[in-house]
TORTORPA-224935 format. One record per residue (C-alpha): residue in three letters; x, y, z. Coordinates in pm, 1 decimal, decimal comma. Example, Ala and Ser with C-alpha at 12.3 -4.5 7.8 and 13.67 -1.06 7.14 Angstrom:
<recs>
resn  u  v  w
ALA  1230,0  -450,0  780,0
SER  1367,0  -106,0  714,0
</recs>
This chain:
<recs>
resn  u  v  w
MET  -4501,5  3209,1  -3354,0
ALA  -4592,5  2856,4  -3461,6
SER  -4627,3  2606,0  -3181,6
GLU  -4413,5  2292,9  -3183,6
ALA  -4590,6  2000,4  -3345,9
PRO  -4706,7  1725,7  -3106,2
GLY  -4456,7  1443,6  -3087,5
SER  -4166,9  1649,5  -3226,5
THR  -3989,4  1644,7  -2889,2
ASP  -4010,6  1265,7  -2874,1
LEU  -3881,9  1246,7  -3232,7
SER  -3582,3  1470,9  -3150,6
PHE  -3501,1  1262,9  -2846,2
ALA  -3518,2  941,2  -3051,2
ARG  -3286,6  1091,6  -3313,5
ALA  -3040,3  1192,3  -3040,8
ILE  -3041,7  836,5  -2902,5
VAL  -2987,5  689,6  -3248,7
GLY  -2706,5  936,0  -3315,7
TRP  -2539,7  849,7  -2985,4
ARG  -2563,8  476,5  -3056,5
ILE  -2410,4  522,8  -3400,2
TRP  -2126,8  729,5  -3249,3
TRP  -2067,1  469,6  -2979,0
ARG  -2063,0  186,8  -3232,6
ASP  -1831,6  356,3  -3482,8
SER  -1609,9  581,7  -3272,8
VAL  -1579,9  376,1  -2955,2
LEU  -1656,2  9,3  -3013,6
GLY  -1498,5  19,9  -3357,9
THR  -1164,4  126,1  -3210,4
VAL  -1138,2  -163,8  -2961,9
ASP  -933,9  -462,6  -3075,5
GLN  -1133,6  -723,7  -2887,7
SER  -923,9  -1018,2  -3006,1
ALA  -601,8  -858,8  -2882,5
VAL  -755,8  -764,3  -2546,7
ILE  -894,9  -1114,4  -2489,6
GLU  -570,6  -1281,6  -2596,5
LYS  -366,8  -1069,4  -2354,8
ARG  -609,9  -1119,4  -2068,0
ARG  -607,1  -1497,3  -2123,2
ALA  -227,6  -1509,1  -2127,4
GLU  -201,9  -1316,8  -1798,6
CYS  -439,0  -1555,5  -1619,7
ASN  -213,8  -1859,3  -1656,2
LEU  -103,2  -2042,1  -1342,7
SER  272,5  -2007,6  -1387,1
ALA  579,6  -2030,8  -1166,8
ARG  631,1  -1656,1  -1206,9
TYR  275,0  -1582,5  -1092,6
LEU  308,2  -1800,8  -782,7
PHE  652,2  -1661,8  -697,2
MET  543,3  -1298,2  -729,4
THR  228,9  -1368,2  -525,9
ALA  436,6  -1527,7  -251,2
MET  688,2  -1242,2  -248,6
SER  409,7  -983,0  -244,2
GLY  245,1  -1161,1  49,5
GLY  574,1  -1179,6  238,8
ILE  643,0  -809,6  190,4
ALA  285,1  -719,3  282,9
ILE  282,5  -907,0  612,9
LEU  621,3  -762,6  713,1
GLY  498,0  -411,8  631,3
LEU  183,0  -473,3  836,6
LEU  376,7  -609,1  1133,7
LEU  615,4  -312,4  1119,3
SER  322,2  -74,8  1055,7
SER  510,3  67,3  755,6
PRO  281,3  210,6  481,2
ALA  574,3  233,5  237,6
VAL  643,4  -140,6  259,1
VAL  272,2  -221,6  227,2
ILE  248,8  -9,0  -90,3
GLY  546,6  -198,8  -232,4
ALA  355,8  -524,4  -178,3
MET  52,4  -383,0  -359,8
LEU  264,3  -298,4  -663,3
LEU  416,7  -646,7  -678,9
SER  90,5  -836,5  -640,2
PRO  -24,1  -1010,6  -962,8
LEU  -369,4  -1097,2  -824,1
MET  -533,8  -829,7  -1038,7
ASP  -478,4  -1036,8  -1355,3
PRO  -686,1  -1347,8  -1271,5
ILE  -955,9  -1132,3  -1109,6
MET  -991,4  -925,0  -1425,6
GLY  -982,2  -1253,4  -1617,5
LEU  -1286,6  -1369,1  -1419,1
GLY  -1475,1  -1058,7  -1528,0
PHE  -1387,4  -1082,5  -1897,1
ALA  -1457,6  -1456,5  -1901,3
LEU  -1798,3  -1396,1  -1747,1
ALA  -1873,2  -1124,5  -2004,8
THR  -1782,0  -1346,9  -2300,8
GLY  -1933,9  -1666,6  -2162,7
ASP  -1601,5  -1849,5  -2185,4
TYR  -1628,0  -2083,2  -1887,8
LYS  -1303,7  -2262,0  -1969,3
TRP  -1128,8  -1927,1  -1925,2
LEU  -1339,1  -1866,4  -1613,3
ARG  -1221,3  -2193,9  -1455,4
LYS  -858,2  -2118,0  -1543,7
SER  -878,6  -1771,2  -1385,6
ALA  -1052,6  -1908,0  -1075,8
LYS  -786,3  -2177,9  -1040,7
SER  -502,7  -1923,7  -1063,7
LEU  -676,2  -1695,0  -814,5
ALA  -745,1  -1979,2  -570,3
TRP  -386,1  -2104,4  -574,2
GLY  -249,4  -1751,2  -537,5
THR  -485,4  -1679,7  -248,5
VAL  -403,1  -2001,1  -62,1
MET  -29,5  -1951,5  -113,4
ALA  -37,3  -1590,8  9,9
VAL  -247,5  -1672,8  318,4
GLY  -32,9  -1975,4  403,0
LEU  297,3  -1788,7  368,4
CYS  172,9  -1490,1  569,0
ALA  42,0  -1718,0  843,7
LEU  379,4  -1896,2  856,1
VAL  570,2  -1566,8  879,6
VAL  346,2  -1445,7  1163,4
PHE  368,3  -1781,2  1342,7
LEU  750,4  -1767,7  1336,7
SER  770,5  -1395,6  1407,8
PRO  810,3  -1256,0  1760,4
LEU  581,7  -967,8  1652,5
LYS  216,5  -1064,3  1684,9
GLU  59,6  -736,1  1797,9
ILE  -227,6  -584,2  1599,9
THR  -74,7  -270,0  1447,9
THR  -268,7  25,1  1305,6
GLU  -202,9  -104,4  951,6
ILE  -358,1  -440,5  1043,4
ALA  -652,8  -288,6  1228,6
ALA  -731,9  -64,2  928,9
ARG  -808,3  -375,2  721,9
THR  -1039,3  -556,9  960,2
ARG  -1352,8  -342,4  939,6
PRO  -1475,5  -316,4  578,2
ASN  -1769,2  -89,7  503,5
LEU  -1973,9  33,6  212,0
PHE  -1707,3  287,7  120,6
ASP  -1461,4  1,3  59,3
LEU  -1710,4  -133,4  -193,1
LEU  -1724,2  206,3  -365,4
VAL  -1343,5  234,2  -374,8
ALA  -1319,8  -108,5  -535,8
LEU  -1600,6  -18,0  -779,2
PHE  -1438,6  302,2  -905,9
SER  -1096,5  139,9  -918,0
ALA  -1235,8  -152,0  -1117,7
LEU  -1400,4  86,7  -1364,9
ALA  -1065,7  258,7  -1418,0
GLY  -877,0  -71,6  -1442,6
ALA  -1118,0  -233,7  -1689,4
TYR  -1121,6  81,1  -1903,4
ALA  -741,3  90,0  -1906,7
MET  -720,4  -274,5  -2014,6
ILE  -982,1  -237,5  -2287,1
ARG  -835,8  86,2  -2424,0
GLY  -472,9  -27,4  -2396,7
ARG  -372,3  220,6  -2124,9
GLU  -251,6  -24,4  -1862,2
GLY  -23,2  222,6  -1686,1
THR  -335,6  307,6  -1485,5
ILE  -328,3  -41,5  -1333,2
VAL  -51,9  64,9  -1095,2
GLY  -285,9  315,3  -932,8
VAL  -571,5  65,1  -934,4
ALA  -350,9  -191,3  -758,3
ILE  -279,6  57,9  -480,4
ALA  -640,7  176,0  -449,7
THR  -799,3  -168,9  -422,4
ALA  -520,7  -309,7  -201,7
LEU  -579,3  -678,0  -272,6
MET  -273,0  -822,6  -102,0
PRO  -274,4  -639,9  237,5
PRO  -616,6  -770,6  348,5
LEU  -511,5  -1117,3  232,2
ALA  -198,8  -1085,2  448,6
VAL  -420,5  -984,2  741,8
VAL  -624,8  -1301,3  682,2
GLY  -299,6  -1492,5  730,5
PHE  -229,8  -1292,0  1047,2
GLY  -573,2  -1375,9  1186,8
LEU  -521,3  -1743,6  1101,6
ALA  -180,0  -1759,1  1270,9
THR  -298,8  -1578,4  1585,0
PHE  -639,3  -1756,2  1598,0
ASN  -813,3  -1418,0  1595,8
TRP  -1152,6  -1476,4  1434,5
THR  -1248,6  -1107,6  1430,2
VAL  -935,1  -1011,1  1235,4
PHE  -962,4  -1315,5  1009,0
SER  -1328,2  -1265,7  913,9
GLY  -1305,7  -886,4  874,5
ALA  -1001,9  -901,5  646,3
LEU  -1149,1  -1191,3  448,1
LEU  -1468,9  -993,7  389,2
LEU  -1264,9  -695,8  267,0
TYR  -1065,4  -918,8  29,5
VAL  -1377,7  -1087,4  -108,5
THR  -1541,9  -746,3  -146,4
ASN  -1255,2  -614,8  -357,4
LEU  -1229,8  -939,3  -553,6
MET  -1598,2  -968,0  -645,5
THR  -1641,5  -597,8  -714,7
ILE  -1347,5  -590,1  -953,5
ALA  -1456,6  -905,8  -1135,2
LEU  -1821,8  -807,3  -1170,9
THR  -1742,9  -448,6  -1270,4
ALA  -1494,3  -573,3  -1530,6
ALA  -1769,2  -798,1  -1671,1
LEU  -2012,2  -506,4  -1698,6
MET  -1748,5  -282,2  -1860,8
ALA  -1657,8  -555,4  -2108,7
ARG  -2022,4  -595,2  -2206,9
LEU  -2056,1  -218,9  -2242,8
TYR  -1759,8  -215,8  -2482,0
GLY  -1907,8  -483,1  -2704,8
PHE  -1749,3  -800,7  -2569,6
ARG  -2032,5  -1037,6  -2644,3
THR  -2121,1  -1378,4  -2507,5
THR  -2214,8  -1685,7  -2711,2
LEU  -2481,1  -1781,0  -2458,4
SER  -2854,7  -1784,6  -2528,6
ASP  -3078,4  -1496,7  -2419,2
ARG  -3203,7  -1697,7  -2123,5
GLN  -2850,6  -1780,8  -2010,5
THR  -2747,2  -1415,4  -2054,0
GLN  -3034,9  -1300,8  -1833,8
LEU  -2929,1  -1555,2  -1571,2
GLN  -2573,3  -1423,0  -1598,2
THR  -2694,6  -1065,7  -1535,7
LEU  -2904,3  -1183,7  -1241,2
VAL  -2599,5  -1350,8  -1084,2
ILE  -2403,6  -1023,3  -1111,1
VAL  -2683,7  -820,9  -948,9
VAL  -2734,3  -1075,7  -667,8
ALA  -2359,2  -1080,4  -598,3
PHE  -2349,0  -701,1  -569,4
VAL  -2649,5  -697,5  -335,4
GLY  -2502,6  -981,8  -131,2
LEU  -2184,7  -779,2  -79,6
ALA  -2364,6  -452,7  -12,5
VAL  -2584,1  -590,1  270,5
PRO  -2308,8  -694,6  518,5
LEU  -2102,7  -390,6  427,9
GLY  -2402,7  -164,8  478,0
LEU  -2463,2  -317,1  822,1
THR  -2098,6  -252,2  910,2
LEU  -2133,5  108,2  794,1
ILE  -2442,6  149,3  1013,4
LYS  -2244,0  21,6  1311,2
ILE  -1960,2  265,4  1239,5
GLY  -2212,5  547,9  1211,4
GLN  -2365,1  452,3  1545,1
GLU  -2021,4  451,8  1706,6
ALA  -1946,3  795,7  1558,6
ASN  -2270,7  932,3  1702,4
GLY  -2188,0  766,0  2033,4
ALA  -1844,3  931,1  2036,4
ARG  -2008,3  1273,2  1988,6
GLN  -2244,6  1196,9  2275,0
VAL  -1953,3  1091,8  2499,9
ARG  -1763,2  1410,3  2415,7
ALA  -2067,4  1627,7  2490,4
GLU  -2146,5  1456,1  2823,8
ILE  -1786,1  1485,8  2945,3
MET  -1754,8  1853,1  2854,2
ASN  -2090,8  1934,9  3019,2
ASN  -1903,3  1907,9  3350,0
PHE  -1648,1  2175,9  3258,3
ASP  -1665,8  2543,3  3165,7
ALA  -1617,8  2691,0  2819,6
LYS  -1243,7  2749,6  2875,7
SER  -1174,4  2376,3  2913,8
ARG  -1053,5  2157,3  2627,0
LEU  -1088,1  1784,0  2564,0
SER  -737,0  1685,4  2455,5
ALA  -773,5  1312,9  2383,4
MET  -1041,3  1046,2  2400,3
GLU  -1020,0  671,1  2339,0
ILE  -1328,2  447,2  2331,2
ASN  -1333,6  67,5  2318,9
TRP  -1686,4  -23,0  2213,4
ASP  -1615,9  -398,3  2223,3
ALA  -1522,5  -396,9  2592,8
GLU  -1776,9  -491,2  2859,8
PRO  -1848,7  -242,0  3003,7
ILE  -1760,8  14,6  2734,9
SER  -1414,8  155,4  2814,3
ILE  -1359,0  532,6  2780,3
ASP  -1034,9  721,0  2856,6
ALA  -1037,4  1101,2  2825,0
THR  -791,4  1382,6  2896,5
VAL  -920,0  1732,4  2981,1
PHE  -727,9  2058,8  3027,4
THR  -930,2  2279,6  3259,2
PRO  -878,7  2594,7  3470,5
ARG  -1071,7  2429,9  3758,3
LEU  -1061,1  2063,1  3860,5
ILE  -1401,6  1891,6  3891,9
PRO  -1374,5  1605,7  4147,8
ASP  -1704,9  1432,6  4060,3
ALA  -1680,5  1470,0  3679,8
GLU  -1625,6  1096,0  3627,1
GLU  -1920,4  989,2  3839,7
ARG  -2166,8  1233,9  3684,0
SER  -2053,3  1161,4  3328,2
SER  -2065,0  784,0  3385,6
ARG  -2425,2  796,6  3502,9
ALA  -2532,9  1019,2  3213,1
LEU  -2352,4  807,3  2955,0
ALA  -2493,8  481,7  3092,6
ARG  -2843,8  624,2  3045,4
GLY  -2770,2  775,8  2706,0
LEU  -2585,5  476,5  2557,3
GLY  -2805,9  217,9  2722,3
SER  -2501,5  28,5  2845,4
PRO  -2267,6  49,0  3146,9
VAL  -1942,5  237,0  3093,4
ASN  -1601,6  242,8  3257,6
LEU  -1498,9  608,6  3232,6
VAL  -1159,4  750,4  3331,5
ILE  -1109,0  1128,5  3304,0
THR  -756,6  1260,8  3353,1
GLN  -770,6  1632,0  3441,3
TYR  -483,3  1879,0  3407,9
GLN  -523,6  2219,7  3566,5
VAL  -410,1  2510,6  3347,4
GLY  -426,1  2891,0  3366,6
THR  -755,2  3077,8  3376,6
SER  -705,7  3272,4  3052,5
ALA  -919,0  3190,7  2749,4
SER  -622,7  3047,7  2558,4
ALA  -455,1  2857,5  2842,1
ALA  -634,9  2528,3  2778,0
GLU  -579,4  2555,1  2402,7
GLU  -208,2  2622,3  2454,8
ALA  -182,8  2324,3  2689,4
GLN  -366,7  2109,0  2435,9
LEU  -126,2  2211,0  2160,1
ALA  173,1  2155,2  2386,1
ASN  45,0  1809,9  2472,3
ALA  -4,3  1726,5  2104,0
ARG  346,9  1848,7  2020,4
ALA  491,3  1648,2  2307,1
ALA  313,1  1335,2  2184,9
GLU  436,4  1396,7  1832,2
GLU  789,9  1453,4  1957,3
ALA  777,1  1134,4  2161,7
ALA  654,1  937,4  1859,9
ALA  933,3  1083,4  1643,7
ALA  1193,6  998,4  1906,8
GLU  1062,0  644,3  1932,2
ARG  1071,1  607,9  1553,3
ALA  1429,4  737,9  1538,7
ALA  1533,7  499,3  1816,4
ASP  1378,1  208,3  1627,9
LEU  1559,0  315,3  1310,3
SER  1889,2  328,9  1501,6
LYS  1837,5  -25,3  1631,1
ARG  1762,6  -162,4  1286,0
LEU  2061,2  12,8  1128,2
ALA  2288,6  -110,5  1405,7
LEU  2161,1  -463,4  1351,9
VAL  2226,0  -473,6  975,8
ALA  2561,2  -294,9  1012,7
GLY  2681,5  -522,8  1290,2
VAL  2761,8  -234,7  1527,8
GLU  2634,7  -89,0  1855,0
VAL  2338,1  150,5  1855,8
LYS  2566,6  429,8  1980,8
ASP  2767,3  400,8  1655,6
VAL  2465,1  506,0  1444,4
MET  2449,8  877,7  1369,7
VAL  2090,4  1006,6  1355,2
ASP  1995,2  1363,9  1264,6
ARG  1623,4  1386,7  1344,1
GLN  1592,3  1748,6  1236,3
ASN  1716,8  1676,6  883,4
ARG  1584,5  1317,3  883,4
ARG  1923,6  1166,3  804,1
ALA  2081,0  850,7  945,3
MET  2427,6  710,7  875,2
VAL  2621,6  409,5  1000,7
LYS  2956,2  257,5  908,9
ALA  2911,7  -116,3  863,6
LYS  3153,9  -377,1  987,0
ALA  3309,1  -616,5  738,8
LEU  3083,9  -922,3  728,2
GLU  3232,0  -1245,9  600,5
GLY  3114,3  -1322,5  247,5
ALA  2919,8  -994,6  210,6
THR  2977,7  -808,7  -116,6
LEU  2915,7  -444,0  -191,8
ALA  2586,7  -547,1  -352,3
ALA  2478,2  -704,6  -23,2
TYR  2543,4  -381,6  166,9
ALA  2356,2  -180,7  -96,4
GLU  2061,7  -421,2  -65,9
LEU  2060,0  -384,1  313,9
GLU  2053,7  -4,9  282,7
GLY  1773,3  -23,4  29,6
ARG  1558,6  -239,4  255,1
ILE  1592,3  -0,2  547,7
ALA  1535,4  303,1  323,7
ALA  1215,5  148,0  185,9
THR  1065,8  145,4  535,5
GLU  1158,5  511,2  598,8
PRO  1082,3  703,6  275,8
GLU  1108,1  1041,1  451,9
TRP  1461,9  972,9  575,0
LYS  1795,2  970,7  394,7
ILE  1963,9  645,6  494,3
GLU  2337,6  590,9  438,2
LEU  2503,0  257,8  511,8
VAL  2878,5  303,3  460,1
PRO  3022,9  -32,0  345,3
PRO  3379,6  -152,0  403,3
PRO  3596,7  -90,9  93,2
ARG  3531,4  -429,9  -68,9
ALA  3643,1  -507,7  -425,1
LEU  3455,9  -311,8  -691,2
PRO  3279,4  -506,9  -966,3
SER  3403,5  -508,9  -1325,4
VAL  3192,5  -348,7  -1597,6
GLY  3097,4  -567,6  -1891,7
PHE  3027,8  -423,9  -2236,5
ASP  2820,9  -534,0  -2533,7
ASP  2853,8  -356,8  -2871,3
GLY  3026,4  -54,7  -2721,5
GLU  2772,4  -1,1  -2440,0
PRO  2756,5  -149,8  -2091,2
SER  2559,9  -472,3  -2077,9
GLU  2268,1  -507,4  -1837,7
ALA  2504,1  -648,0  -1574,3
GLY  2753,5  -373,1  -1659,3
GLN  2492,7  -102,4  -1597,0
ALA  2415,2  -254,7  -1258,3
ALA  2790,5  -262,7  -1181,4
ILE  2825,3  107,2  -1267,4
LYS  2538,7  199,9  -1035,4
LEU  2690,9  -9,7  -757,6
ILE  3034,1  152,3  -806,4
ALA  2876,4  499,1  -789,2
TRP  2682,9  408,8  -473,8
ALA  2987,7  262,8  -300,3
ALA  3218,5  551,8  -395,8
LYS  2971,0  806,7  -257,2
ARG  2945,2  617,2  70,4
VAL  3318,6  543,5  114,7
ASP  3420,6  886,9  -18,8
ALA  3721,6  754,8  -207,8
PRO  3834,8  793,5  -571,5
VAL  3775,8  520,4  -827,8
LYS  4041,2  406,8  -1076,4
LEU  3944,5  251,5  -1410,2
SER  4150,7  39,4  -1646,6
GLY  4068,8  -154,0  -1960,5
PRO  4000,3  -88,7  -2329,7
THR  4023,9  285,0  -2395,0
GLU  3676,2  345,8  -2537,4
GLN  3504,0  136,9  -2271,8
VAL  3696,1  314,5  -1995,8
LYS  3594,8  654,6  -2133,6
ARG  3231,7  549,7  -2153,6
THR  3235,9  409,3  -1799,0
ARG  3395,7  724,7  -1662,9
THR  3134,0  941,6  -1835,2
LEU  2848,9  739,2  -1686,3
LEU  3002,7  751,6  -1338,3
LEU  3043,3  1127,7  -1359,9
GLU  2678,2  1156,2  -1465,8
LEU  2583,6  960,8  -1152,3
GLY  2749,7  1226,2  -936,2
LEU  3104,0  1099,2  -878,2
ALA  3364,6  1375,6  -874,0
ASP  3686,0  1173,6  -869,6
VAL  3707,1  904,2  -1138,5
GLN  4062,1  836,2  -1256,5
VAL  4182,9  653,5  -1565,4
VAL  4489,0  429,4  -1529,0
ASP  4738,4  449,6  -1815,8
GLY  4752,5  152,9  -2048,8
THR  4487,4  -99,0  -2143,6
THR  4418,3  -458,2  -2060,4
GLY  4284,5  -733,3  -2275,2
GLY  3923,3  -839,3  -2297,7
ASN  3609,0  -632,5  -2320,2
ASN  3559,5  -546,3  -1952,2
VAL  3653,3  -240,7  -1750,4
THR  3823,4  -306,2  -1417,9
ALA  3745,1  -73,5  -1129,1
ARG  3939,8  -45,3  -805,5
TRP  3972,9  194,1  -518,0
GLY  4222,9  476,6  -533,7
ALA  4401,9  630,6  -238,3
PRO  4222,5  936,9  -92,9
GLY  4384,3  1254,5  -222,5
SER  4567,6  1069,1  -501,3
</recs>
């Protein structure tokens, strides 16, 4: 068998590289409409009234969700936030060397950032709630993994923009979470908490720079070329690399600290359990590493109480951690069987979960009572089926749309619950038509009529032009109404009038 000629492997590899470059140029780069992409990205970086308004609203929703510790509300703020547009604009402007575009994107981003931080700080300053919730605390300690999340999200976002698949941006907006850390910056500013302020600001800057720089690299990869000289292009690349390294260093140090704390927690667990036999179980443990001395609270279920467990563990931990500790061990004596401690641990966990659920339901009852203008005892809450209902009092000047909005706001904070706010039987809206179909306002009126009729549980009577009435009735039936009546005769105009019918009529 003839041996392969020297250099043939290198030649095959070179041919493969050439073939790949030709495929990339013709089948990938050739299908990208660079002019259209750049034009759209430029247009979405403008500093407009809409951009500022949506940024402000997103910031307001985010800080309320953080104060209430409601993930659903925080996600809603992420979806509204338009900050992704100028950040992506920074990346594309850097890739093409268009510094006029770069300045415009930076200006839009700066104004949006200042507005969001200022509004969030004002809301917190005026709010009676100033406690650091779990949602706030989760955005004060960025680490290297936050950089990786932003990196992968930016790759997906830039690809979607270049290839015209921008539906992906919704997921990218949630993954990178630009607005929540910015809202936490406002919280830290309003409460003069430097640790919260600096941690959240670092997370925001991490996401911002990672998205912008990754977008620049993706744009260059897809053939978006700069008009700069070779020397300027090399400087541009150097700036991108230095920025990435500059972000990675503080985040890496934070990750090292988190790793050290995780190892310390394992050491604490081991030292505590060394005092108890194999049938004992450590049910809960809380460590405050920032306290001086280090504060540790632990709960142990054990068949036999150990009086000097705290003293022995404290001495061992002080030696092992190299720092004094304040250790409190709460011991609960359980049966001597092998499963007794485990059963007690599970019972304790269930009790804690039940208490948290009861507290959440009580909070929901208070909020529903507040918006409905009734006493808490008038709110019906079914915790097993996660359903809450309240009959609202008639509020002066409040329309059916206002009651529907109030229900929607409460429901947004409790996505796992079915919330029903029964409004007083206020006048139903009329349904406007345009070319034989409900207008945009008419469609909204139909949805509102259906919502109100389901809550009030009363029939709806329709009158107006025959064809429009038939169409309205059909749409209401499709929305789940069972009793929609048509009044004999027609009225002038092009609108359908809706009014309440008597129950059982």
